[in-house]
C-alpha positions as CSV (number, residue, x, y, z in Angstrom):
1,M,-99.5,-7.8,-53.0
2,N,-99.1,-5.6,-49.6
3,T,-102.3,-3.3,-50.3
4,G,-101.7,-1.7,-46.5
5,P,-101.5,1.9,-45.7
6,T,-98.6,3.9,-46.1
7,L,-97.4,5.2,-42.4
8,R,-94.1,7.0,-42.4
9,M,-92.7,9.5,-39.2
10,L,-91.9,13.1,-39.6
11,D,-88.4,13.6,-38.0
12,R,-89.9,16.4,-35.8
13,A,-91.8,13.3,-34.0
14,D,-88.6,11.8,-32.8
15,K,-88.5,14.8,-30.2
16,E,-91.7,13.4,-28.6
17,V,-90.7,9.7,-28.8
18,M,-86.9,10.0,-27.4
19,A,-88.4,11.3,-24.5
20,L,-90.6,8.2,-23.9
21,T,-89.3,5.5,-21.6
22,R,-88.0,2.1,-23.3
23,A,-91.4,0.3,-23.2
24,D,-93.2,3.4,-24.8
25,K,-91.0,3.8,-27.5
26,G,-91.1,0.0,-28.2
27,A,-95.2,0.8,-28.4
28,V,-94.9,3.1,-30.7
29,Y,-93.0,0.8,-33.2
30,E,-95.7,-2.0,-32.3
31,F,-98.5,1.1,-33.0
32,M,-96.8,1.7,-36.4
33,H,-96.4,-1.8,-37.6
34,K,-100.3,-2.6,-36.6
35,F,-101.7,0.7,-38.2
36,R,-99.6,-0.7,-41.5
37,H,-101.5,-3.8,-41.3
38,N,-105.0,-2.7,-40.4
39,P,-105.8,1.1,-39.4
40,D,-109.3,0.2,-38.9
41,N,-108.4,-2.0,-35.9
42,P,-110.7,-0.9,-33.3
43,G,-107.9,-1.2,-30.8
44,L,-106.2,1.9,-31.9
45,K,-109.3,4.2,-31.9
46,L,-108.3,6.3,-35.0
47,K,-110.4,9.6,-35.1
48,T,-110.7,13.1,-36.7
49,L,-109.5,16.0,-34.7
50,A,-111.6,19.1,-34.5
51,G,-113.7,18.4,-37.3
52,D,-110.4,18.5,-39.7
53,T,-110.4,15.7,-42.2
54,R,-106.9,15.8,-42.3
55,L,-105.4,15.6,-38.8
56,M,-106.1,12.5,-36.7
57,S,-105.2,10.9,-33.4
58,A,-104.6,7.5,-32.9
59,R,-104.1,5.6,-29.5
60,V,-100.5,4.2,-28.5
61,T,-100.6,3.3,-25.4
62,R,-103.5,4.4,-22.5
63,D,-101.4,7.6,-21.9
64,Y,-100.1,8.3,-25.3
65,R,-101.4,9.3,-28.5
66,A,-100.1,9.5,-31.9
67,L,-100.9,12.7,-34.0
68,L,-101.7,11.6,-37.8
69,L,-101.6,13.5,-41.0
70,H,-104.0,12.1,-43.5
71,I,-101.9,13.1,-46.8
72,A,-103.9,10.9,-49.5
73,A,-106.2,8.1,-49.7
74,R,-103.9,5.6,-48.1
75,D,-101.0,7.8,-47.0
76,Y,-100.4,8.9,-43.4
77,L,-97.7,10.5,-41.9
78,L,-97.0,10.4,-37.8
79,V,-96.2,13.9,-37.0
80,A,-96.0,14.0,-33.0
81,V,-96.7,11.4,-30.0
82,R,-98.1,13.1,-27.2
83,H,-99.7,12.8,-24.1
84,R,-103.6,12.1,-24.6
85,S,-104.1,15.2,-22.1
86,E,-102.3,17.6,-24.2
87,V,-103.8,16.1,-27.7
88,Y,-107.8,16.6,-26.6
89,D,-107.5,19.6,-24.3
90,D,-107.2,22.1,-26.6
91,L,-107.7,20.6,-30.0
92,S,-106.6,24.3,-31.4
93,R,-103.1,23.8,-30.6
94,Y,-101.5,21.9,-33.4
95,A,-101.6,23.7,-37.2
96,Y,-100.2,22.0,-40.4
97,R,-99.2,23.7,-43.4
98,I,-96.8,23.1,-46.6
99,N,-94.0,25.6,-46.6
100,R,-94.2,27.3,-49.4
101,V,-90.3,28.2,-49.4
102,T,-89.4,24.2,-48.9
103,G,-92.5,22.6,-50.2
104,G,-92.1,20.2,-47.0
105,I,-94.8,19.7,-44.7
106,E,-94.6,21.5,-41.4
107,V,-96.9,20.7,-38.4
108,V,-96.7,24.0,-36.0
109,D,-97.0,23.5,-32.3
110,L,-99.4,27.1,-31.2
111,E,-98.8,26.7,-27.6
112,P,-98.4,30.1,-26.2
113,V,-94.4,30.9,-25.2
114,G,-93.8,31.7,-21.6
115,D,-96.9,34.2,-19.9
116,S,-98.6,34.3,-23.1
117,I,-96.7,36.8,-24.5
118,V,-99.2,37.4,-27.5
119,G,-101.2,40.1,-26.2
120,R,-99.6,41.0,-23.4
121,V,-100.3,44.5,-21.8
122,V,-96.8,46.3,-20.7
123,P,-96.3,49.5,-20.0
124,P,-94.5,51.7,-22.5
125,E,-91.8,52.6,-20.2
126,E,-91.1,49.3,-19.4
127,S,-91.6,47.5,-22.8
128,P,-88.5,45.9,-24.1
129,R,-87.6,46.1,-28.1
130,P,-88.9,43.2,-29.7
131,L,-86.2,40.9,-31.0
132,F,-87.1,40.9,-34.6
133,T,-88.9,44.5,-35.3
134,D,-86.0,45.0,-38.1
135,Y,-87.9,42.7,-40.3
136,T,-91.3,42.5,-41.8
137,D,-93.6,39.9,-42.5
138,A,-93.2,39.4,-45.9
139,Q,-89.1,39.4,-45.4
140,L,-89.4,36.7,-42.7
141,L,-92.0,34.6,-45.1
142,E,-89.7,34.9,-47.9
143,L,-86.7,33.5,-45.4
144,G,-89.3,30.6,-44.9
145,V,-90.5,31.0,-41.5
146,A,-93.5,29.3,-40.4
147,E,-96.4,31.8,-40.9
148,P,-98.7,30.2,-37.9
149,L,-96.0,31.5,-35.5
150,L,-95.7,35.3,-36.9
151,P,-97.8,36.4,-33.7
152,Q,-95.4,34.7,-31.5
153,I,-92.6,35.7,-33.1
154,R,-93.6,39.2,-33.1
155,A,-93.7,39.4,-29.4
156,L,-90.5,38.1,-28.5
157,T,-88.2,40.0,-26.5
158,T,-85.7,37.9,-24.7
159,E,-83.7,35.4,-25.6
160,A,-85.3,32.9,-23.2
161,E,-88.7,33.2,-24.8
162,L,-86.7,32.6,-28.6
163,L,-85.3,29.5,-27.0
164,E,-88.6,28.3,-25.9
165,L,-90.5,29.0,-29.3
166,L,-88.1,27.4,-31.2
167,D,-87.7,24.6,-29.3
168,R,-91.4,23.7,-30.8
169,A,-90.7,25.1,-34.1
170,P,-90.3,23.4,-37.3
171,Q,-86.5,23.5,-38.5
172,L,-86.1,26.3,-40.9
173,T,-88.0,28.7,-38.9
174,T,-85.5,27.7,-35.9
175,D,-82.2,28.0,-38.1
176,V,-83.7,31.7,-39.7
177,L,-84.6,33.3,-36.3
178,F,-81.2,31.9,-34.6
179,A,-79.2,33.4,-37.4
180,L,-80.9,36.5,-37.6
181,Y,-80.9,37.1,-33.7
182,D,-77.0,35.9,-33.7
183,G,-76.7,39.2,-36.3
184,T,-76.1,37.6,-39.8
185,R,-77.3,40.0,-42.2
186,Y,-81.0,39.3,-43.9
187,E,-79.1,38.4,-47.6
188,Q,-76.7,35.9,-46.0
189,V,-79.5,34.1,-44.2
190,L,-81.5,33.8,-47.7
191,E,-78.2,32.8,-49.3
192,Q,-77.0,30.4,-46.6
193,V,-79.8,29.2,-44.7
194,T,-83.0,29.5,-47.2
195,K,-81.7,28.9,-50.9
196,P,-79.7,25.5,-49.9
197,V,-83.7,24.3,-48.7
198,R,-85.7,26.1,-51.5
199,A,-87.6,23.9,-53.3
200,D,-86.5,23.0,-57.1
201,E,-90.4,23.7,-58.6
202,P,-93.1,25.7,-58.0
203,V,-95.1,24.8,-54.4
204,D,-98.7,23.9,-54.5
205,P,-100.0,25.0,-50.7
206,E,-102.7,21.9,-51.3
207,D,-100.8,19.3,-52.5
208,Y,-99.4,17.1,-49.5
209,A,-98.9,13.9,-51.9
210,R,-96.3,16.0,-53.4
211,A,-95.1,17.5,-50.7
212,A,-94.3,14.2,-48.4
213,E,-92.1,13.3,-51.1
214,R,-89.8,16.4,-51.0
215,P,-86.5,16.3,-49.2
216,A,-87.7,18.8,-46.8
217,T,-90.4,16.3,-45.5
218,Q,-88.0,14.0,-43.8
219,V,-89.4,10.8,-43.2
220,T,-88.6,7.4,-42.2
221,S,-90.5,4.5,-43.2
222,D,-89.3,1.0,-42.9
223,D,-89.5,-0.9,-39.8
224,E,-85.6,-1.7,-39.6
225,A,-84.8,2.0,-39.8
226,L,-87.7,2.9,-37.3
227,Q,-86.2,0.6,-34.9
228,A,-83.1,2.3,-35.4
229,V,-84.5,5.3,-34.8
230,L,-86.2,4.2,-31.5
231,G,-83.1,2.5,-30.1
232,D,-80.2,4.7,-30.7
233,P,-79.9,8.4,-30.8
234,F,-76.6,7.8,-32.5
235,N,-78.6,5.7,-35.0
236,R,-81.1,8.4,-35.4
237,W,-78.7,10.7,-36.0
238,Q,-77.4,8.7,-39.0
239,I,-81.1,7.9,-40.3
240,F,-82.4,11.6,-40.2
241,L,-80.5,14.8,-42.5
242,H,-81.3,18.1,-42.3
243,P,-83.3,19.3,-45.6
244,T,-79.8,21.1,-46.5
245,Q,-77.8,18.1,-45.9
246,R,-80.3,15.7,-47.7
247,K,-80.0,18.2,-51.0
248,L,-76.3,17.8,-51.2
249,V,-76.6,13.9,-50.8
250,E,-79.3,13.3,-53.4
251,R,-78.0,15.9,-56.0
252,A,-76.6,15.0,-59.2
253,Y,-73.2,16.3,-59.8
254,T,-71.7,16.6,-63.3
255,G,-68.1,16.3,-62.0
256,P,-66.3,15.9,-58.8
257,A,-68.2,18.1,-55.8
258,R,-67.1,19.3,-52.5
259,V,-69.0,19.8,-49.2
260,G,-67.3,22.0,-46.5
261,G,-68.4,23.3,-43.3
262,G,-67.0,23.9,-39.4
263,P,-66.9,20.7,-37.0
264,G,-69.8,19.3,-35.9
265,T,-71.7,20.4,-39.3
266,G,-72.4,16.9,-40.4
267,K,-69.8,16.5,-43.0
268,T,-69.0,13.0,-42.2
269,I,-72.6,12.0,-42.1
270,V,-73.2,13.5,-45.8
271,A,-70.7,11.3,-46.9
272,L,-72.0,8.5,-45.7
273,H,-75.2,9.3,-46.7
274,R,-73.8,10.1,-49.9
275,V,-72.1,6.6,-50.2
276,A,-75.5,4.9,-49.1
277,H,-77.3,7.0,-52.2
278,L,-74.7,6.0,-54.7
279,A,-74.7,2.5,-53.8
280,R,-78.7,2.2,-53.7
281,H,-78.2,3.4,-57.9
282,L,-75.5,1.0,-58.5
283,P,-76.4,-1.5,-61.4
284,P,-76.1,-4.9,-60.2
285,G,-72.8,-6.7,-61.2
286,S,-69.9,-5.1,-59.8
287,D,-67.9,-6.2,-56.5
288,K,-67.0,-3.0,-54.8
289,P,-67.3,0.0,-57.2
290,I,-67.3,2.9,-54.6
291,L,-64.4,4.2,-52.7
292,L,-65.0,5.3,-49.5
293,T,-61.6,6.7,-47.9
294,T,-60.1,9.2,-45.4
295,F,-56.5,9.8,-44.2
296,N,-56.9,9.0,-40.7
297,R,-56.8,5.0,-39.5
298,N,-59.0,5.5,-36.7
299,L,-61.6,7.3,-38.6
300,A,-61.5,5.0,-41.5
301,A,-62.5,1.9,-39.0
302,D,-65.2,4.2,-37.7
303,L,-66.5,5.0,-40.9
304,R,-67.1,1.5,-41.4
305,T,-68.9,0.9,-38.5
306,R,-71.1,4.1,-39.0
307,L,-71.9,3.0,-42.7
308,T,-72.9,-0.9,-41.5
309,A,-75.1,0.9,-38.9
310,L,-76.6,3.3,-41.6
311,G,-77.1,0.8,-44.5
312,G,-76.3,-2.9,-43.1
313,Q,-73.7,-5.5,-44.4
314,E,-75.6,-5.7,-48.0
315,L,-74.7,-2.1,-48.4
316,T,-71.3,-1.9,-46.8
317,A,-70.3,-5.0,-49.2
318,R,-70.4,-2.9,-51.9
319,V,-68.1,-0.1,-50.6
320,D,-64.3,-0.5,-50.5
321,I,-63.5,1.6,-47.2
322,V,-59.9,2.2,-46.4
323,N,-57.6,4.4,-45.2
324,I,-55.4,6.3,-48.2
325,D,-52.5,4.9,-47.0
326,R,-53.4,1.4,-46.8
327,L,-55.3,2.1,-50.1
328,A,-51.8,3.3,-51.8
329,N,-49.6,0.3,-50.0
330,R,-52.1,-2.0,-51.6
331,V,-51.6,-0.9,-55.1
332,V,-48.2,-1.3,-54.8
333,A,-48.1,-4.4,-53.1
334,E,-50.2,-5.7,-56.0
335,A,-47.8,-4.6,-58.8
336,K,-45.0,-6.1,-56.6
337,A,-43.4,-2.9,-56.5
338,G,-42.7,-2.6,-52.7
339,G,-39.2,-5.1,-53.1
340,G,-39.9,-6.2,-49.4
341,R,-39.3,-2.7,-47.8
342,R,-40.5,-1.9,-44.5
343,V,-42.6,1.4,-44.6
344,V,-41.5,4.1,-42.0
345,D,-43.8,7.1,-40.7
346,D,-43.3,10.3,-42.3
347,N,-42.4,12.4,-39.3
348,Q,-39.3,10.2,-39.1
349,V,-38.4,11.6,-42.6
350,P,-36.3,14.9,-40.9
351,V,-34.7,12.6,-38.7
352,L,-33.6,10.1,-42.0
353,W,-32.5,13.6,-43.7
354,A,-30.1,14.6,-40.9
355,E,-28.8,10.9,-40.8
356,F,-28.1,10.9,-44.4
357,L,-26.4,14.7,-44.4
358,V,-24.0,13.5,-41.9
359,E,-22.7,10.4,-43.8
360,T,-22.6,11.9,-46.7
361,A,-20.7,14.9,-45.2
362,E,-22.8,17.5,-47.1
363,T,-23.0,20.9,-45.3
364,G,-24.5,23.1,-47.6
365,W,-28.7,22.5,-46.9
366,D,-30.7,22.1,-44.2
367,A,-32.5,18.7,-43.4
368,E,-35.7,20.2,-42.3
369,F,-35.9,21.8,-45.8
370,L,-34.7,18.8,-47.6
371,A,-37.2,16.5,-45.9
372,A,-40.1,19.1,-47.0
373,E,-38.9,19.9,-50.4
374,W,-38.5,15.9,-51.1
375,T,-42.0,15.1,-49.7
376,Q,-44.1,18.1,-50.7
377,V,-42.8,19.1,-54.0
378,I,-40.9,15.9,-55.3
379,L,-42.9,12.9,-53.8
380,G,-46.0,15.2,-53.5
381,Q,-46.0,16.2,-57.2
382,V,-45.1,12.7,-58.3
383,L,-42.3,14.0,-60.4
384,N,-40.3,11.8,-62.2
385,S,-37.3,13.5,-63.8
386,R,-35.2,16.8,-63.1
387,T,-36.9,18.3,-66.2
388,E,-40.5,17.9,-64.0
389,Y,-38.6,19.2,-61.1
390,F,-37.6,22.2,-63.2
391,K,-40.6,23.1,-64.0
392,A,-42.9,22.7,-61.2
393,R,-44.3,25.0,-58.8
394,R,-43.6,25.2,-55.1
395,P,-46.4,26.3,-53.5
396,N,-46.1,27.5,-49.9
397,R,-42.8,26.4,-49.7
398,G,-41.1,30.1,-49.1
399,R,-37.8,30.3,-50.3
400,S,-37.5,31.0,-54.2
401,L,-34.8,28.4,-55.8
402,T,-32.5,28.8,-58.6
403,R,-32.2,26.3,-61.4
404,V,-28.6,25.3,-60.0
405,E,-30.2,24.7,-56.7
406,R,-32.9,22.6,-58.1
407,D,-30.2,20.2,-60.1
408,R,-28.5,20.3,-57.1
409,I,-31.4,18.9,-54.8
410,W,-32.7,16.7,-57.4
411,Q,-29.1,15.0,-57.3
412,L,-29.3,14.9,-53.0
413,T,-32.8,13.5,-53.6
414,E,-31.6,10.3,-55.5
415,R,-29.1,9.7,-53.5
416,F,-31.1,9.9,-50.6
417,T,-33.7,7.6,-52.1
418,T,-30.8,5.1,-53.0
419,W,-29.7,5.5,-49.4
420,L,-33.2,4.8,-47.8
421,D,-33.2,1.4,-50.4
422,G,-29.8,0.5,-48.9
423,R,-31.8,0.4,-45.6
424,G,-34.6,-1.5,-46.7
425,I,-37.1,1.3,-45.9
426,W,-39.2,3.7,-47.5
427,T,-41.8,6.3,-45.8
428,W,-45.8,6.6,-46.8
429,R,-45.2,9.6,-49.0
430,Q,-43.0,7.4,-51.4
431,V,-45.4,4.6,-51.2
432,A,-48.3,7.4,-52.2
433,Q,-46.1,8.5,-54.9
434,R,-45.3,5.2,-56.4
435,A,-48.9,4.1,-56.2
436,A,-50.0,7.7,-58.0
437,R,-47.6,6.6,-60.7
438,L,-48.6,2.7,-61.2
439,E,-52.6,4.0,-61.2
440,M,-51.8,6.6,-63.7
441,D,-49.5,4.5,-65.7
442,R,-52.4,1.5,-65.3
443,T,-55.2,3.6,-66.9
444,A,-53.6,5.7,-69.3
445,P,-54.6,5.2,-73.0
446,H,-51.6,3.9,-74.1
447,A,-51.5,0.8,-71.7
448,G,-53.4,-1.4,-74.0
449,E,-50.9,-0.7,-77.2
450,G,-48.4,-4.1,-77.4
451,S,-48.7,-4.0,-73.5
452,S,-48.9,-7.6,-72.0
453,G,-51.7,-6.6,-69.6
454,G,-53.7,-4.6,-71.8
455,F,-55.9,-1.4,-71.1
456,H,-57.5,-1.3,-67.3
457,R,-60.5,0.5,-66.5
458,P,-60.5,3.0,-63.6
459,R,-60.8,0.5,-60.2
460,Y,-63.9,2.6,-59.2
461,R,-67.5,4.1,-60.2
462,H,-67.4,6.7,-57.6
463,V,-64.7,7.8,-54.9
464,V,-65.9,9.8,-51.5
465,V,-63.4,11.1,-49.4
466,D,-64.3,12.3,-46.0
467,E,-61.6,15.1,-44.3
468,A,-60.8,15.9,-47.7
469,Q,-58.1,18.6,-46.6
470,D,-55.4,16.2,-45.2
471,L,-54.5,14.3,-48.5
472,S,-51.1,15.1,-50.2
473,A,-51.1,15.9,-54.0
474,A,-49.8,12.7,-54.8
475,H,-53.0,10.8,-53.0
476,W,-55.2,12.9,-55.2
477,K,-53.5,11.9,-58.4
478,M,-53.6,8.1,-57.6
479,L,-57.6,8.8,-56.5
480,R,-58.3,10.9,-60.2
481,A,-56.6,7.8,-61.9
482,M,-59.0,5.3,-59.8
483,V,-62.3,7.0,-61.5
484,A,-63.0,8.1,-64.6
485,A,-64.2,11.6,-64.8
486,G,-67.4,12.4,-65.3
487,P,-70.9,12.5,-63.6
488,D,-70.7,11.8,-60.0
489,D,-67.2,10.7,-60.3
490,M,-66.1,12.1,-57.1
491,F,-67.3,13.8,-53.4
492,L,-65.2,15.6,-51.3
493,T,-65.8,16.3,-47.7
494,G,-63.7,18.5,-45.6
495,D,-62.7,21.8,-43.8
496,T,-59.6,23.4,-44.1
497,H,-59.6,24.8,-40.5
498,Q,-59.0,21.5,-39.5
499,R,-55.7,20.7,-41.7
500,I,-53.4,19.4,-39.0
501,Y,-51.0,17.8,-41.6
502,D,-48.7,19.7,-43.8
503,N,-50.7,18.9,-47.0
504,H,-51.4,22.2,-49.1
505,V,-52.9,21.3,-52.5
506,T,-54.8,22.9,-55.5
507,L,-57.2,20.5,-56.6
508,G,-58.0,22.0,-60.0
509,S,-54.2,21.6,-60.8
510,L,-54.6,17.6,-59.8
511,G,-57.5,17.2,-62.3
512,V,-60.2,17.5,-59.5
513,N,-62.1,20.4,-60.8
514,I,-64.7,21.7,-58.2
515,R,-65.5,25.0,-59.3
516,G,-69.4,25.6,-59.2
517,R,-70.0,22.3,-56.9
518,S,-69.0,23.6,-53.8
519,S,-71.3,24.0,-51.0
520,R,-70.7,24.5,-47.4
521,L,-72.6,23.6,-44.1
522,T,-73.0,26.1,-41.1
523,L,-75.2,24.7,-38.7
524,S,-73.2,22.7,-35.8
525,Y,-74.9,19.5,-34.1
526,R,-72.0,19.0,-31.9
527,T,-71.1,21.8,-29.5
528,T,-72.7,24.4,-27.9
529,R,-73.1,28.4,-29.0
530,Q,-71.1,29.2,-25.8
531,I,-68.0,26.8,-27.0
532,L,-68.5,27.7,-30.7
533,A,-68.2,31.5,-29.7
534,D,-64.9,30.5,-27.9
535,A,-63.5,28.2,-30.5
536,L,-64.0,30.8,-33.3
537,E,-62.2,33.1,-31.2
538,L,-59.2,31.1,-31.2
539,M,-59.0,31.3,-35.2
540,T,-59.0,35.1,-34.8
541,G,-56.8,37.1,-37.7
542,E,-56.1,33.5,-39.9
543,V,-57.0,33.4,-43.6
544,Y,-57.4,29.7,-44.8
545,D,-57.8,28.1,-48.4
546,D,-60.6,26.4,-50.2
547,L,-58.1,23.6,-51.7
548,D,-58.9,25.6,-55.0
549,G,-56.7,28.3,-54.7
550,G,-59.2,30.7,-53.2
551,A,-59.9,31.4,-49.6
552,E,-62.6,30.2,-47.0
553,D,-64.0,31.4,-43.7
554,L,-66.2,30.4,-41.3
555,A,-68.8,33.2,-41.7
556,G,-72.5,32.1,-40.8
557,Y,-70.9,28.8,-38.5
558,R,-73.5,28.8,-35.8
559,S,-75.2,26.1,-33.5
560,L,-78.7,26.0,-31.8
561,L,-77.4,24.4,-28.5
562,R,-77.0,26.2,-25.4
563,G,-74.8,24.9,-22.4
564,A,-72.1,26.5,-20.1
565,R,-69.4,28.9,-20.6
566,P,-66.1,27.3,-21.4
567,I,-63.4,27.9,-18.4
568,F,-60.3,29.2,-19.0
569,R,-57.6,29.3,-16.2
570,G,-53.9,29.9,-15.9
571,A,-51.4,28.1,-13.4
572,G,-48.0,29.4,-12.3
573,T,-46.4,26.0,-12.7
574,W,-46.9,22.8,-14.8
575,A,-47.3,20.9,-11.4
576,E,-50.1,23.5,-10.6
577,E,-51.9,23.1,-13.6
578,R,-52.0,19.1,-13.1
579,E,-53.9,19.8,-9.6
580,L,-56.2,22.2,-11.9
581,I,-56.9,19.6,-14.0
582,V,-57.5,16.9,-11.4
583,E,-60.2,19.5,-9.8
584,Q,-61.8,20.3,-12.6
585,L,-62.5,16.4,-12.9
586,N,-63.6,16.4,-9.7
587,S,-65.7,19.1,-9.9
588,W,-67.6,17.1,-12.9
589,G,-67.9,14.2,-10.4
590,S,-64.9,12.4,-11.8
591,P,-66.6,10.5,-14.3
592,T,-64.8,7.7,-15.7
593,D,-67.6,6.3,-18.3
594,G,-65.5,7.7,-21.4
595,S,-67.6,11.0,-21.7
596,V,-64.8,12.8,-20.5
597,A,-61.2,13.6,-22.2
598,I,-58.1,15.4,-21.3
599,C,-56.1,16.8,-24.4
600,V,-52.3,18.4,-24.4
601,P,-49.8,19.6,-26.7
602,T,-47.2,16.7,-26.2
603,R,-46.6,12.9,-25.4
604,E,-44.8,14.2,-22.1
605,L,-47.3,16.2,-21.0
606,A,-49.7,13.4,-21.6
607,N,-47.6,10.5,-19.6
608,E,-47.4,13.0,-16.8
609,V,-51.0,13.8,-16.5
610,T,-51.9,10.3,-16.9
611,A,-49.3,9.3,-13.8
612,R,-51.1,12.3,-11.7
613,L,-54.6,10.5,-12.6
614,V,-52.9,7.2,-11.6
615,A,-51.9,8.8,-8.2
616,E,-55.7,10.1,-7.4
617,D,-57.0,6.3,-8.3
618,I,-58.8,7.9,-11.6
619,S,-58.6,5.6,-14.4
620,A,-56.7,7.1,-17.4
621,V,-57.1,5.7,-21.0
622,E,-54.6,6.5,-23.8
623,I,-55.4,7.5,-27.4
624,G,-53.4,5.7,-29.4
625,A,-53.0,5.9,-33.5
626,D,-55.9,3.8,-33.6
627,G,-58.0,5.5,-31.1
628,P,-58.8,5.0,-27.1
629,R,-57.9,1.7,-26.0
630,R,-60.7,1.0,-23.9
631,S,-64.1,2.8,-24.2
632,D,-63.9,3.3,-20.3
633,G,-62.3,5.8,-18.2
634,V,-60.9,9.4,-19.0
635,H,-59.2,9.5,-22.2
636,V,-55.9,11.3,-22.6
637,G,-54.1,11.9,-25.6
638,T,-51.9,14.5,-27.5
639,M,-53.8,16.7,-29.9
640,H,-53.7,15.2,-33.0
641,R,-55.3,12.1,-31.8
642,F,-58.2,13.6,-31.3
643,K,-59.6,14.2,-34.8
644,G,-62.9,12.6,-35.5
645,L,-63.4,11.9,-31.8
646,E,-66.2,13.6,-29.6
647,Y,-66.5,14.0,-25.9
648,Q,-69.5,15.4,-23.6
649,R,-66.6,17.3,-21.6
650,M,-63.0,18.2,-23.0
651,I,-60.0,19.8,-20.7
652,I,-56.9,21.1,-23.0
653,G,-54.1,21.5,-20.9
654,G,-51.1,22.8,-21.6
655,V,-52.0,25.9,-23.6
656,S,-48.9,28.0,-23.0
657,D,-47.0,30.0,-24.9
658,G,-43.6,27.6,-26.4
659,L,-46.2,24.5,-26.7
660,V,-49.1,26.0,-28.5
661,P,-47.6,27.4,-30.9
662,R,-44.5,24.8,-30.9
663,Q,-41.1,26.7,-29.4
664,A,-39.5,24.9,-32.4
665,M,-41.2,26.9,-35.4
666,S,-39.8,30.3,-34.0
667,Q,-36.6,29.1,-36.3
668,Y,-38.4,30.0,-39.5
669,R,-39.7,33.2,-38.4
670,D,-36.9,35.0,-40.2
671,R,-35.4,32.6,-42.4
672,D,-38.4,31.2,-43.9
673,P,-41.6,33.4,-43.1
674,K,-43.7,31.5,-45.1
675,R,-43.2,28.0,-43.7
676,Y,-43.5,29.7,-40.1
677,Q,-46.6,31.4,-40.9
678,R,-47.8,27.8,-42.2
679,E,-46.5,26.2,-39.2
680,R,-48.4,28.6,-36.6
681,Q,-51.5,28.1,-38.8
682,R,-51.1,24.2,-38.3
683,D,-50.8,24.6,-34.6
684,R,-53.7,27.1,-34.1
685,S,-56.1,24.6,-36.3
686,L,-54.9,21.8,-33.6
687,L,-56.5,23.6,-31.0
688,F,-59.5,24.7,-32.7
689,V,-60.0,21.1,-33.4
690,A,-59.1,20.0,-29.8
691,A,-61.8,22.9,-28.7
692,T,-64.9,21.7,-31.1
693,R,-64.7,18.1,-29.6
694,A,-66.5,19.2,-26.8
695,R,-70.2,18.5,-26.8
696,D,-71.5,20.3,-23.5
697,E,-68.5,22.1,-21.3
698,L,-65.3,22.8,-22.1
699,A,-62.2,24.1,-19.6
700,V,-58.8,25.1,-21.2
701,F,-55.8,25.7,-18.9
702,W,-52.2,26.9,-19.2
703,H,-49.0,27.6,-17.1
704,G,-46.8,30.4,-17.0
705,T,-47.8,32.7,-20.2
706,P,-50.8,31.8,-21.9
707,S,-50.8,30.7,-25.5
708,P,-51.1,33.6,-28.0
709,F,-53.5,32.1,-29.7
710,L,-55.7,32.8,-26.4
711,T,-57.5,36.2,-26.7
712,S,-57.0,38.9,-23.8
713,R,-60.9,38.5,-23.6
714,L,-60.3,34.5,-22.7
715,V,-57.6,35.0,-20.4
716,Q,-58.8,37.9,-18.3
717,R,-62.7,36.1,-18.2
718,P,-63.4,35.8,-14.8
719,L,-64.3,32.3,-13.8
720,P,-68.2,31.5,-13.4
């Protein structure tokens, strides 16, 4: 039996660890391993600091020391790794406490900001206004700000001083002060930042053992997780969750739950950790009782890689990770309901309808309208009869239909389906509709009455969906039938501001009731504040739904990262714009390590950009349906291809009127205003998705007239 001490590492310590050399990172791992085996090892030189019985130091290497918090008799917490001079030169520099709001342990670095701003004497006529003078100490403490930092917070007068302080501050203090500094109202900060991480029970400020177990004290303890932290920043991202995210991951829900949030807020990471949490609490015996699915094929493959890195092969083996269309195809193939037909992509549906109308000499209907009616209403809602179609609601379809018109459309769709059968083809929408019907019939209560197959239980105990905004109604009906309604049945993550496919659903009408179980993440971990501000400006004037009949916005969405201001430049012609793209790449040092990407609206423009790069002897790598063909080079693709990807630097080209948004949609402006608005919103979402793929730097170019999505402030911005 192992009777050694417990040693865990506080997540804030990873800042110090990540700054070390590879050899010193390994030394931290070796230190923790030795400490767990024998903390009394003389070589570790464990000692109490400044006469305090809790805060201790131990030797990692000749130059580095570990700061440890002694929580209980055999329980220690590694809170920092610092140079020995920093530990011993100023023993009063560190304060530790239990946050009275979150109940988590905080270790605060009290090093003065800048030129020792506390106590600084400045003539009244030169004294700038303190940043947080509008808030009382009591208000700041109610928001969860670390109390030992209040004197320094009161003295802050510039953004530079704020950034210097928050680089060392506890996470909640950082979140709160940045939100207030960005102009978020006190009540909103209390609701959006503090409330999600508030402890569920009264906090005892002296009970460190209990505090160490709370989600707010983010720690890792096992060697495998620690090695991942020390070896790979991406794995570190997967292991450590923000307290807000951890609460969502580990909460017990009474039914379907949804987590929303803007790009880079960690929704996919939350989904992955939710899967891992559910898997660890599964009863033994079942094969793959958890489904993890998404719309994008490339993202589905990425989810498998990430989950394996997070939980290992044993955990991944208990999860069915599959793209939603392939899941539907599997259901159809299992029932031998495909009839050997070849599946064609849904973007071919309008073309097929146009061919059908020509061959059958039907002139009274528009192919685009019929294609949308068939895919979104008839197939999307899994309607099986004319009677069902007569009763069906047609949200977001714009033009209303009489009973006679519905009857005629139903007849045409039946003939069209027969026409497709004759060609030996069907569409992914048809596959989804057929799979939904098969799965609904399979688990229906009457399935066991006189049927040869008998009653079948739902396939899964839990269903987790990433990028939920991209799924169709048929997909949701299939998923609803695949898991029994009840606690923790469905967990969804997504953002309707990133909806780039024409799937608009109301989940409640499909049996997925998320009312009262919706949460939102507001802190972006991917992109800088400068890029985020401009990306949000691109969304000006649009209203987005919340997947359940309500509206959703990006209020409070923010970033703690800082970087260069995005570049916006126009050119007279497309040829001149391509020269701007090459010029921008050269200004970035022409990196070809896969850290830079170029995004354009159409495949033709992508081909021409690629040709221009090749002429400059720059390696260009196409982004296909399954992601980049290689990891090196400069990645080039259309906006649709960038969903789920991220890059250090991004160039978005061709952001011109007629390209963004597409000129083709203008035909709907008068004859179908609702469809026009929906198509325009989708193109705006595409631009938003593209802009938020950039982590550090963004350049946006156009030729001719700039896109109407670019505000005058962005278009007229002077070059840096």
